[in-house]
C-alpha positions as a Markdown table, in Angstrom:
| # | Residue | x | y | z |
|---|---|---|---|---|
| 1 | Thr | 14.6 | -11.0 | 7.3 |
| 2 | Lys | 12.0 | -13.5 | 6.3 |
| 3 | Val | 8.9 | -12.2 | 4.5 |
| 4 | Asn | 6.0 | -14.5 | 4.2 |
| 5 | Leu | 4.1 | -14.4 | 0.9 |
| 6 | Val | 0.6 | -15.5 | 1.6 |
| 7 | Gln | -0.6 | -15.4 | -2.0 |
| 8 | Glu | 1.3 | -15.2 | -5.3 |
| 9 | Phe | 0.5 | -12.2 | -7.6 |
| 10 | Ser | -2.7 | -12.8 | -9.4 |
| 11 | Asn | -5.2 | -11.3 | -11.8 |
| 12 | Ser | -8.0 | -13.1 | -10.0 |
| 13 | Arg | -10.4 | -11.3 | -7.7 |
| 14 | Asp | -10.5 | -14.3 | -5.5 |
| 15 | Ile | -8.4 | -14.3 | -2.3 |
| 16 | Thr | -6.8 | -17.4 | -0.8 |
| 17 | Pro | -9.2 | -18.5 | 2.0 |
| 18 | Met | -6.1 | -18.8 | 4.3 |
| 19 | Val | -5.8 | -15.0 | 4.3 |
| 20 | Phe | -8.9 | -14.7 | 6.4 |
| 21 | Glu | -7.4 | -16.8 | 9.2 |
| 22 | Leu | -4.3 | -14.7 | 9.5 |
| 23 | Lys | -3.4 | -13.0 | 12.8 |
| 24 | Ala | -0.6 | -10.6 | 13.6 |
| 25 | Asp | 1.9 | -12.5 | 15.7 |
| 26 | Gly | 5.6 | -12.1 | 16.5 |
| 27 | Tyr | 8.1 | -10.0 | 14.6 |
| 28 | Thr | 7.0 | -7.8 | 11.7 |
| 29 | Ala | 9.2 | -6.9 | 8.8 |
| 30 | Leu | 6.7 | -4.5 | 7.2 |
| 31 | Asn | 9.2 | -2.4 | 5.3 |
| 32 | Asp | 11.1 | -5.4 | 4.0 |
| 33 | Ala | 7.8 | -7.0 | 2.8 |
| 34 | Ile | 6.7 | -3.9 | 0.9 |
| 35 | Tyr | 10.2 | -3.6 | -0.6 |
| 36 | Lys | 10.2 | -7.2 | -1.6 |
| 37 | Ala | 6.7 | -7.0 | -3.1 |
| 38 | Ala | 7.8 | -4.0 | -5.2 |
| 39 | Glu | 10.9 | -5.8 | -6.3 |
| 40 | Asp | 8.9 | -8.8 | -7.4 |
| 41 | Leu | 6.5 | -6.5 | -9.3 |
| 42 | Thr | 9.4 | -5.1 | -11.4 |
| 43 | Asn | 9.2 | -7.9 | -14.0 |
| 44 | Arg | 5.4 | -8.3 | -14.0 |
| 45 | Pro | 3.6 | -7.4 | -17.2 |
| 46 | Glu | 0.5 | -5.9 | -15.5 |
| 47 | Lys | 0.1 | -2.1 | -15.8 |
| 48 | Arg | -2.2 | -2.0 | -12.7 |
| 49 | Arg | -0.2 | -2.9 | -9.7 |
| 50 | Ala | -1.4 | -3.2 | -6.1 |
| 51 | Ile | 0.2 | -4.4 | -3.0 |
| 52 | Ile | -2.2 | -5.5 | -0.3 |
| 53 | Val | -0.5 | -5.5 | 3.2 |
| 54 | Leu | -2.0 | -7.3 | 6.2 |
| 55 | Ser | -0.1 | -6.2 | 9.3 |
| 56 | Asp | -0.3 | -4.7 | 12.7 |
| 57 | Gly | 2.0 | -2.0 | 11.4 |
| 58 | Ala | 4.6 | -2.5 | 14.1 |
| 59 | Asp | 7.8 | -2.9 | 12.2 |
| 60 | Asn | 10.4 | -4.4 | 14.5 |
| 61 | Lys | 12.5 | -6.6 | 12.2 |
| 62 | Ser | 13.1 | -4.8 | 8.8 |
| 63 | Gly | 16.5 | -4.0 | 7.4 |
| 64 | Lys | 14.9 | -1.4 | 5.0 |
| 65 | Ser | 13.5 | 2.0 | 6.1 |
| 66 | Ser | 9.9 | 2.9 | 5.5 |
| 67 | Asp | 11.1 | 5.6 | 3.0 |
| 68 | Lys | 13.1 | 3.1 | 1.0 |
| 69 | Ala | 10.1 | 0.7 | 1.0 |
| 70 | Leu | 7.7 | 3.4 | -0.2 |
| 71 | Lys | 10.1 | 4.6 | -2.9 |
| 72 | Ser | 10.5 | 1.1 | -4.2 |
| 73 | Ala | 6.7 | 0.7 | -4.5 |
| 74 | Leu | 6.3 | 4.1 | -6.2 |
| 75 | Ala | 9.1 | 3.3 | -8.6 |
| 76 | Val | 7.1 | 0.4 | -10.0 |
| 77 | Asn | 3.8 | 2.3 | -9.9 |
| 78 | Ala | 2.3 | 0.2 | -7.2 |
| 79 | Thr | -0.6 | 1.3 | -5.1 |
| 80 | Ile | -0.4 | 0.1 | -1.5 |
| 81 | Tyr | -3.6 | -1.0 | 0.4 |
| 82 | Thr | -3.0 | -1.6 | 4.1 |
| 83 | Val | -5.3 | -3.7 | 6.3 |
| 84 | Asp | -4.7 | -3.1 | 10.0 |
| 85 | Met | -4.6 | -6.5 | 11.8 |
| 86 | Thr | -3.9 | -4.9 | 15.3 |
| 87 | Ser | -5.7 | -6.7 | 18.1 |
| 88 | Pro | -8.7 | -4.8 | 19.4 |
| 89 | Asp | -7.1 | -5.1 | 22.8 |
| 90 | Glu | -4.1 | -2.9 | 21.7 |
| 91 | Gln | -4.5 | 0.6 | 23.1 |
| 92 | Gly | -3.0 | 4.0 | 23.1 |
| 93 | Arg | 0.1 | 5.4 | 21.6 |
| 94 | Thr | 1.4 | 2.1 | 20.2 |
| 95 | Arg | -1.7 | 1.5 | 18.3 |
| 96 | Met | -1.7 | 5.0 | 16.9 |
| 97 | Gln | 1.9 | 4.7 | 15.8 |
| 98 | Asn | 1.4 | 1.4 | 14.2 |
| 99 | Gln | -1.7 | 2.6 | 12.3 |
| 100 | Gly | 0.2 | 5.7 | 11.3 |
| 101 | Ala | 2.8 | 3.6 | 9.5 |
| 102 | Leu | 0.1 | 1.7 | 7.6 |
| 103 | Lys | -1.8 | 4.9 | 6.8 |
| 104 | Asn | 1.4 | 6.5 | 5.5 |
| 105 | Phe | 2.1 | 3.8 | 3.0 |
| 106 | Ala | -1.5 | 3.8 | 1.8 |
| 107 | Glu | -1.9 | 7.6 | 1.5 |
| 108 | Lys | 1.4 | 8.3 | -0.1 |
| 109 | Ser | 0.9 | 5.6 | -2.8 |
| 110 | Gly | -2.7 | 6.5 | -3.5 |
| 111 | Gly | -4.1 | 3.4 | -1.8 |
| 112 | Arg | -6.3 | 3.0 | 1.2 |
| 113 | Phe | -5.9 | 2.1 | 4.9 |
| 114 | Val | -8.6 | -0.2 | 6.4 |
| 115 | Ala | -8.9 | -1.1 | 10.1 |
| 116 | Ala | -10.2 | -4.7 | 10.0 |
| 117 | Pro | -9.0 | -7.0 | 12.8 |
| 118 | Gly | -10.2 | -10.2 | 11.0 |
| 119 | Gly | -13.4 | -12.2 | 10.4 |
| 120 | Val | -16.3 | -10.6 | 8.6 |
| 121 | Ala | -14.6 | -7.1 | 8.7 |
| 122 | Leu | -11.6 | -8.5 | 6.9 |
| 123 | Arg | -13.7 | -10.2 | 4.2 |
| 124 | Glu | -15.5 | -6.9 | 3.7 |
| 125 | Ala | -12.3 | -5.0 | 3.5 |
| 126 | Phe | -10.9 | -7.3 | 0.8 |
| 127 | Lys | -14.2 | -7.1 | -1.1 |
| 128 | Asn | -14.0 | -3.3 | -1.1 |
| 129 | Ile | -10.3 | -3.2 | -2.0 |
| 130 | Val | -10.8 | -5.6 | -4.9 |
| 131 | Ser | -13.8 | -3.7 | -6.1 |
| 132 | Glu | -11.8 | -0.4 | -6.0 |
| 133 | Ile | -8.8 | -1.9 | -7.8 |
| 134 | Gly | -11.2 | -3.0 | -10.6 |
| 135 | Thr | -12.7 | 0.5 | -11.0 |
| 136 | Gln | -9.5 | 2.6 | -11.0 |
| 137 | Tyr | -8.5 | 4.9 | -13.8 |
| 138 | Thr | -4.9 | 5.8 | -14.7 |
| 139 | Ile | -4.2 | 9.4 | -15.6 |
| 140 | Gly | -1.0 | 10.4 | -17.3 |
| 141 | Tyr | 0.8 | 13.7 | -16.5 |
| 142 | Gln | 3.4 | 15.6 | -18.5 |
| 143 | Pro | 5.2 | 18.1 | -16.1 |
| 144 | Thr | 6.2 | 21.5 | -17.3 |
| 145 | Asn | 9.2 | 21.5 | -15.0 |
| 146 | Leu | 11.7 | 19.1 | -16.7 |
| 147 | Thr | 14.6 | 19.7 | -14.3 |
| 148 | Lys | 16.1 | 16.4 | -13.3 |
| 149 | Asp | 17.0 | 17.3 | -9.7 |
| 150 | Gly | 15.4 | 14.4 | -7.8 |
| 151 | Lys | 13.1 | 16.8 | -5.9 |
| 152 | Trp | 9.6 | 16.1 | -4.7 |
| 153 | Arg | 6.9 | 17.6 | -6.9 |
| 154 | Ala | 3.5 | 17.9 | -5.3 |
| 155 | Leu | 0.4 | 17.1 | -7.4 |
| 156 | Glu | -3.3 | 17.9 | -6.8 |
| 157 | Leu | -6.1 | 16.4 | -8.8 |
| 158 | Gln | -9.6 | 17.9 | -8.9 |
| 159 | Val | -12.7 | 16.8 | -10.6 |
| 160 | Ala | -15.9 | 18.7 | -11.5 |
| 161 | Lys | -18.4 | 16.2 | -10.1 |
| 162 | Pro | -18.6 | 16.5 | -6.3 |
| 163 | Asn | -19.9 | 12.9 | -5.8 |
| 164 | Leu | -16.8 | 11.3 | -7.2 |
| 165 | Lys | -14.2 | 10.0 | -4.8 |
| 166 | Ile | -10.6 | 10.6 | -5.7 |
| 167 | Arg | -7.6 | 8.8 | -4.2 |
| 168 | Thr | -4.3 | 9.6 | -5.7 |
| 169 | Arg | -0.6 | 10.0 | -4.9 |
| 170 | Lys | 0.3 | 13.4 | -3.5 |
| 171 | Gly | 3.2 | 13.8 | -5.9 |
| 172 | Tyr | 6.3 | 12.2 | -7.3 |
| 173 | His | 10.1 | 12.5 | -7.2 |
| 174 | Ala | 11.6 | 14.0 | -10.4 |
| 175 | Pro | 14.3 | 11.9 | -12.1 |
| 176 | Lys | 17.8 | 12.7 | -11.0 |
| 177 | Asn | 20.9 | 12.9 | -13.2 |
């Protein structure tokens, strides 16, 4: 499956202008793209890692499952931001399923889903995502349960100030022997 990389990894807050002209078209290998991005991040020196996905969410070409793609991103501590490129003409159940896939990646990785079908809305979405990435904090966690069973461990983060917005992963998989 071919994955099109629109922009190389970068520390820059500037986005390649070509990104704003993209339109969802043809086959989509969403899971493969996220898996590949996570794989490419493995050897990157940056501690703050984000994958920004532009897609209509309709994966109809991947060899990898969405679970495998998500696990690969979480394994390299990447936050996934998804921008829905679905045509405004798309209606009903298909649109909801496609958006559901994008929302799932974003929510489970601590990222954000944005519905922005291009143009000014897309520029604004990128501006907000870049701003958010620049103001993130990383919090370390030392679990009390050290059992290496590979099970899911749910996490909940609360802050004292009600005006702060928190977006975080819902948990993690414990290491497995």
